[in-house]
N, C-alpha and C positions, 0 to 999 in steps of 0.2 A: 531806874535801878540799875546798878553796875555790879556784875559778878566777876570776882577775881579768883582764880584758881590755879593750881600748879602743885608740885611737889613740896613736901615738908621741907622747911629751911631753905627755900629758893628765893627768898626775898619779897614775897607777896606784900607783907605789911609795910616794908621799906618802900616799895614801889608805890603803894597807895600814898604814903606820906609825901613822896617826891612829886606825885601827880596832882595831888589836890592841896590847896592852901589850908590845911587842917591845923587848928590850934585849940587850946583849952576853951577859948571863949566861943568858937563857932561849931564845935562838934562834941558828939558823944560817942565813945568807942566802948563796946561791950565784947567780951571775949568768952567763949565757951570753956576755954582752957583756964581761965582765971575764975570760974564758977559764977560769973555774972549772969543774972537773970535777963532773958529777952524782954525788951521794953514792951509794955501793954499799950502805951500811947506815945505819940511822937509830937511833942510841943513844937509848934511852928516857929519858935524862936531859934531853934538849932538848925544851922545850915546843912551840916553833914552828920549822917548816922552811919556808924561803922559797925558791923557785926562780924567778928572774926571767930574762927574755930567752929564753923557750922557742923563739921563731922562730929564734934564733941556733944553739941546739943543733941544730935541724932542719936549717938550712943547712949546718952543719959535717958532720953525719952524711951529707947527700946527696952530698957529695964522694966517699964511699967506697961508698955503699949505694944501692940503688933504693928506690923509694917504699914497696914492701911491706916491706922490711927495716927501714926507718926507722920505719914505723908500728908494726911488732912490737916494736921496741926500746922505743919510747915507751910502748906498751901494756904491755910488761913491767915498766917503771919504775912506771907508774900502779898496777898490780896489787900490786906489792911496797910501794909507799907507801900504798896503801889499807889495808894491815894494820896500821897504827899503832894503839897503844892509845887508849883514850878520852880520855887526858889530852894528847895530842899532836895538833897541827893542821898539815897540810901546806897551804901557799898557793902556788898556781902562778900566775905573772904572765906574760901574753904580749901583745905588740903586735899589733893587728889590722893585717895588711898586704894585706888583700884589697880595699881600697877604692882609688879612684883610677885612673890610667892603667895599662893592661895592659902589663906589661913586654915589652920588644922581644925580649930574649934568651930562648932556650929554658930555660936554666938558672934564670933569674929567675922565669919563668912556673911552672916546676916547683916551685920554692921556695914561691911564693905558694899554689899549689894543694894541695901537700902539707901546708903549714902550716894551711890552711883545714880540711882533713880531720882533721888531728890535733887542732885546736881542737874540732871537732865531737866526736870520740871523747872529749876531755878533758871537755867539758861534759856529756856523758852520764854519766860515771863520778862527777863531782865532786858533793857534796851541795849546794853553793851556787855560783852563778855570777853575778858582777857585771861590769857594762860601766861603765867610767869615761870620762866626757867632761867636759873642762875642770874636772877635780877633783871632779865630782859623780858618784856612783854611781847606778846603776839596777840593783836586784837582779832578775835575770831566771829565776833558779831558787833 
């Protein structure tokens, strides 16, 4: 698995498209910002699985669940996805929302904090982690 993070509108998705030979025939791309559901199963015929907008999935889950349940839900997904066969690649894209002004509302602070913890969990599990700033990557794992 490959985790790609960085600031909003810093070129994460474009960098992934330049880095991997992704096309409509060999990949499935789901986005939390587009309201797409996370896949329950990953057919082996698909070479690349891309999940973007991780922070949006977290925000949506926090409406109905507490932090512990959200982290467990995400870790369950990571465990499932980590069982892909050697020919498949899971690429996870999440915007770093931990920088800047601390949100005033409790809900926004909780979202920021839980997202940061989940990104740490994700980085531990993934084989590769890249931070993208201004369209340029820095591989940190």
